[in-house]
N, C-alpha and C positions, 0 to 999 in steps of 0.2 A: 049131855055131851060126851064124846068119846075121848079117850086118852091114847095118844100115839107116842111111841118111843122112836126118835129119829137119831141116828148115829152117823158118825163119819164113815167114809169109805175105807176100804182096806180090810185085810184079814184081822181077826180078833187078836188080842194080845193079853198076856197074863198081867196081873197087877205089878208083879216084880219087873217084867220087861218094860211096862209103861213107865214105871218109876226110874228104871235105868236110863231110858231114853230121855226122860225129863231132866235128870241130873246131868247127863252128858250135854244136852242142849244148853243147860244153864252154866256149863263150864266147870262143873263140880265133879268130884271123883265118883265113879260108879261103885266104888267100895262102900259108899254111904248106904247102899241098898242091900239089905240082908233078907233073902227069901225066908218065908215061914210056912210051915205046913198048916193046913186047916185045923188039924187036931191041936196044934200048939197054941192056937188063938183062944181056945176055950169059949167059943161062942155059945150062947144059950139055945140057938136053933141050928139044925143041920143046914149046911150050905151046899148048893149044887156044885159038882165038879166043873161044870162049864156053864157060865152065866153070860155068855156073849150075846149082845143084842144085834139085831139086823133089821133093816127097814123093809117091811113087806108091802106097805101100801103108799109109799112116798110118791111113786109115779101116778097112781090113781087119784091122789090128792093134789096133784099139780106141783109137787115139790121137786125141785131139781136135785141132782146128787150133791152131797156135801163133799168137801175136799177130804183127802186122806187124814187119818188121825195124826200122822206124823207132821203133816203140813199145819194142821190146826194147832197142835201142841207147840210147834215152832213159833207160830204167829202169836199164840197166847203168851208164851214166855218172853217174846220180844217187846211186849207192852212195857213202857218205861215208867209206870206210876205205881210200882209195887211198894208196900210199906217195908218190906225186907229187901235189902240190896245184896247181891252176890257179885263176885267178880265176873265181868263179861269177857268173852274171848276177844 
């Protein structure tokens, strides 16, 4: 069997920008997110500078386009059965 990576629509985003969007949607301060350099993480293996995924075969597999990552993140955070509660807007 083949393995396919399917990702949401939209331009790619850095981990820091994704985290900022998540805390903002959660009604928390964006100051909670502190960017870090790859070098400061001391990872055992080198990491690529750009690891964005994109769907190359979704259409040929009959998969429709997914919503934007922003829409998906907003809907994900709106689920009200989280074990951790944060103040909602």
